[in-house]
Every structure is written in C-alpha cells, then in structure tokens.
C-alpha positions, 0 to 999 in steps of 0.5 A: 505519466510513467514513473520508474524508480530504476536505472535499468531498461525494463526486462522480463522476469519476476520482481522480488516483491511481486507477491501477486505471483504466489497464486492458487486456483480460484477454487482454493482461494479463501475470502479476503480478510478485512484489515486496516492501515494508517499512513502517519505523516509529519512535516520536517525541514526537508518535507513530509515524512511517513512512518514505516515499520519493518516486519519480522520474518515471523509474520505474513509479509515478513521482511516488508516495510509497511504502514502500521496496521493489521486485521480487523478483530471482533473487538474493533466492531461497534454495536451498530456493526459499521465495518468502516468504523471497525476499520478505523478502530483496528488501524488505531489499535494496531498503531498502538500495538506495533509502535506505541503511538496513540492516534484518534480514529475519527481524525483519519481520512479514508483515501483507499481500499485495496483487494487482491485478486481471488487467486491468493491463498491468504489475502487482505481487503484493506482500508487505507487511512491517513492522518498527521501527527507531531514529532513522536519520540516515544515510538517503541516497536513490539519486537515480535511482528515489527523489528524496526521503524523509520520516518522517511520521505516517500520519494526516498523510500521508493528510491531505496526500494529501486536499489534493493535496500528495502522491500515493499508490496504493491499497495505500499509502493503505489501509496508512497508514489501518491504521497511523493507528489505533494509537498506537505501533509496539509496538501496530502490530506486536503487532496485525500479529503476532497475525493471519495476513497479510491477502490483498487480491485486488482486484476493481474496479467502478463504482458507479451514480453513476459512482465507481470502487471497489476491493473486497476480501474481506468486501465484499458486492459482492466476489463478483459485482462489484456495488458496489451490493449491500447488505450489508457493506463492505470497499472504497476509493471513488476519486471525483475529490475524495478517497479514501473507505474503507468497512469494516464487515467486517474488524477493523483 
C-alpha cells in the first residue's frame, strides 16, 4: 500500500517537516529522553476526531500540531520504578497541563513506541497511548507551550498537511494515517488492544533520487540501511512536495 497526500509527482528535496534531517554525529548524540503522549478520540456525526494541539514557537517542535504529551518527569515514576506506569502518568499529567482535560491513565491503550535514530541533538523515546473521551467543552490551552487546539478527523489533518496548512512530524503523521483507516474510536481501540504495541526504531537513508526516507522494521532496506533494496516496504518518504507512506509488510 502506498499512501500519498500530495497532488504532485514525487521529486527530491527536503520536506519542510523532515526534522530527521537536522543531524549531529553519533559522538555528539545524547541518550533519548523518555516521553509520553496520548491520542484522545471522540466520535462525531462525521466520524472519529482526534484532539490536536498547536505548539508555540517557544518550545521544542515549535509550530507543530501534536497530541497532548511531554517528557516523563521524576514525579511520574511509581514506587516500583515501572517506566510503563510512569509513561501513563506523564501522558495524563501533560494532558491536564496542556489542555485542562482529566483522563485516566489506567484506561489508556499502549499502541506504539517511537525512538529517533541516534543522530539527533535532542531526541525523545516516546510511549504512544490512545483513549476515547466524551465531548469536552472546557478545553483550555496553557498559552505557553500550546497556542491553539482543534478536534479534527485524521484524514482531514493529513490533507491539510499536504496543502501546507499545518505542520506534522513523522510519528504524528504515521499515527494519523493509522487512525484514518478506521470508522470509529471503538474499532481503533479494539485494533490497538488486539496487538502488542508496535516499536518504531527509525533508520534513516536517502534514495538514489535524493529523497530522505525513514524506514521501520519489516522494510527490506531496514537492516542494511539501503532504501533501494528490493522487497517489502514499511517507510515514510519525505520529498519536498509531500509525505508518502509505503507499506506492504505490516498490518495496520
């Protein structure tokens, strides 16, 4: 399956949201910072919507539209030191801080874990959770890290990204693609619950025609870092004219 949200044929060049391209040497790279995010879903008359927050220019990933979340702080850790519990607590805490929404961490479904390659000056190893909530009228963004919010259909968010109207980093884009395949939050959460969380240990490369590509397990080029290797695909191409997701290996 190839999914492209762009009306232009693929060309080279770097996409404006290819944050992987800002690299340092492996000697300069620091350990990934543990972080967590939660995808909040609600069903409307036109289908499932997801809450997205618009980050200010003052913070990391400034200007991006993201899900509620942030780094795991010391106070998030339980007495037994379970990092997975800490991630749930962090995602719930950040949701309250950023959007004034109370969510229950024990109701979260853990569906993914993302780690960028060790060539980023600052990188986050992020737990991705999902849960459904009823209509919430009291959303209030903090004005410091978050400047705006929107309930939006996943497919609509992808279309707006393709038009250059919003900015998304790769993990958010791929998550929205995954959500867009299902009709309602019940089906989404059932799918996530039925499978172990998916691990995205990103490998980066550049194709023979100059396009940056992020590859994940299942892609034929993943192990040796050669994006031109023939075979299965599980990758995101990031040409200047729009993200392109290719997948023939993984059941989404």
